[in-house]
N, C-alpha and C positions, 0 to 999 in steps of 0.2 A: 751581691756576690760574698759568699762566706768561706773564709779558709784561704787555700792557696791556689791561684790560677797557673797552669803549667802550659807553656807554650814552647815548641821547638821550632827554630826557623829553617831555612833552607842550607844554611852553613853550619848546623848541628850545634847550634848554640839554644840553650834552653833558659827562659826567663821565667822566674817563679815571682809572682806578685802576691805578697801577704796581703789579705783584706779580711781580718777577724771580725766578729761582730763588735759593736761599739766604736767609741771615738778615736782609739788606739789599737794597735796589735799588741795584745799582752798574752804571755803565757798562761792560758787557762787549761781546764780539763780537756777542752776541744783541741787545743795547740798540739799537744804532743803526739796523739795519733796522727793528725794530718803532717806533721814533721815527719814522721817515721814512714808514713806511707810515701810521701815525697821522696824521701832518701832512696826508699826501696825502687821507686820508679827510675831513678837517677842512675842507680846501680845496675838496671836492666837495660838502660837506654843503649842502643847501638849507633855509633857515629857521633858521640857526643864530642863537642871540641870545647865547649865553655859552658858556665852557668852564671847568671845575673840573678841576684836575689834582691828585689824591691818591695816597696809598699805602696799600696793605694792610699794610704793614709798621710796626712801631713807630717806625722812624725813616723819613724821607722819602726820602733819598739819598745814596749814597756815591760819590765820585769814582773814576774809572778807576785801577786800580793798575799795570797792566801796563806795563812800560818800553818794550816795542816799540810800544806803542798809544798813545804820547804825542800829545796834540792837535797838528793840523798846523798851528796858528799859536801858537807858542810866546810871543811877544812879548804876544799878547792873553791868553793863558791859557785859550784855549777852543777848541773842536771847530769847524771850519766845516764845516757841514752841506752835502751835496749836492743838496738840493732847493732849488726856486726861491728 
């Protein structure tokens, strides 16, 4: 599997399991569209009672390493995402 696995249980809890290509989940060119798509899906979810974000990898997450893909707001040190 590659990307984000999205599962909702009978209690309305969504578990999102990150499983990006490679040995770690890293913020790559493929990551941001998947994250945005997942956020849109969560916003549209009816009966949502909770969200669990987890990893299929041994480590949870590794930051983006590409120099041309630095965060858009360097002062804050974080990416400003385009969704609502």
